[in-house]
C-alpha positions in Angstrom: 37.6 -30.6 23.3 38.2 -27.5 21.2 35.9 -28.8 18.5 33.2 -29.5 21.1 33.6 -26.0 22.5 33.4 -24.5 19.0 30.3 -26.4 18.2 28.7 -25.5 21.5 29.5 -21.8 21.0 28.2 -21.9 17.5 25.0 -23.6 18.6 24.4 -20.9 21.2 25.4 -17.9 19.1 23.8 -18.9 15.8 20.2 -18.3 16.8 21.0 -14.8 18.0 22.9 -14.0 14.8 19.9 -15.2 12.8 17.5 -13.3 14.9 19.4 -10.1 14.3 19.3 -10.6 10.6 15.6 -11.4 10.7 15.0 -8.3 12.7 16.9 -6.2 10.2 14.9 -7.8 7.4 11.6 -7.1 9.3 12.6 -3.4 9.8 13.4 -3.1 6.1 10.1 -4.7 5.2 8.2 -2.5 7.6 9.9 0.6 6.0 9.0 -0.5 2.5 5.4 -1.1 3.6 5.1 2.2 5.4 6.5 4.0 2.3 3.7 2.5 0.1 1.1 3.0 2.7 2.0 6.7 2.9 1.9 6.9 -0.9 -1.6 5.5 -1.0 -2.7 7.8 1.8 -1.3 10.8 0.1 -2.9 9.8 -3.3 -6.3 9.3 -1.5 -6.0 12.9 0.1 -5.3 14.3 -3.4 -8.2 12.4 -4.8 -10.6 13.5 -2.1 -9.6 17.2 -2.7 -10.2 16.8 -6.4 -13.7 15.2 -5.8 -14.6 18.1 -3.5 -13.3 20.6 -6.1 -15.4 18.8 -8.8 -18.5 19.0 -6.6 -17.9 22.7 -6.1 -17.5 23.3 -9.8 -20.5 21.1 -10.8 -22.9 21.4 -7.8 -25.8 20.2 -10.0 -24.0 16.9 -10.5 -23.1 16.3 -6.9 -25.3 13.1 -6.5 -23.8 11.6 -9.6 -20.3 12.5 -8.5 -20.8 11.0 -5.0 -22.4 7.9 -6.4 -19.5 7.5 -8.9 -17.0 8.0 -6.1 -18.6 5.2 -4.0 -18.8 2.9 -7.0 -15.2 3.6 -8.0 -14.0 3.0 -4.4 -15.5 -0.5 -4.5 -14.1 -1.2 -7.9 -10.6 -0.1 -6.9 -10.7 -2.3 -3.8 -11.7 -5.3 -5.9 -9.3 -4.4 -8.8 -6.3 -4.2 -6.4 -7.2 -7.3 -4.6 -7.3 -9.2 -7.9 -4.2 -7.5 -9.1 -2.2 -8.7 -6.1 -3.5 -12.3 -5.9 -0.1 -13.7 -6.5 1.3 -11.7 -3.6 -1.3 -12.6 -1.0 0.3 -14.0 2.2 3.7 -12.9 1.1 6.0 -10.2 2.2 5.2 -8.1 -0.8 1.4 -8.1 -0.2 1.0 -4.8 1.7 3.4 -2.8 -0.6 1.9 -4.1 -3.8 -1.7 -3.5 -2.6 -0.9 0.0 -1.5 1.0 0.7 -4.7 -2.1 -0.4 -6.7 -4.4 1.7 -4.5 -2.1 4.8 -5.0 -2.1 4.4 -8.7 -5.8 3.8 -9.0 -6.6 6.8 -6.8 -4.3 9.0 -9.0 -6.1 7.6 -12.1 -9.5 8.4 -10.6 -8.2 11.9 -9.6 -7.2 12.5 -13.3 -10.8 11.6 -14.3 -12.2 14.2 -12.0 -9.5 16.7 -13.1 -10.8 16.3 -16.7 -14.3 17.1 -15.4 -13.1 20.4 -14.0 -11.8 21.7 -17.4 
């Protein structure tokens, strides 16, 4: 009877222990994803400021700068999507994509920074 009771208790408690672990994992994953999302957003803000600064410094080149920015945005989106193809539909997808976006935005920002010198 003790074995039956132990098995019964284990069967009833086990899903809840597993669920708590899963919830912890999900919270950790969410924190990681949010960190990389914030990194991408912050990089995008810096890039947008640098583009505006470049337009102010080179107003005669505004249309070229705007067109380049639009082109670059599409390229970054495609580049990062290709870069993370192995991570698609995995837990790492969001973090990897946003890390790629952040790095590409900063690279683009460096380009515009060089135009300002």
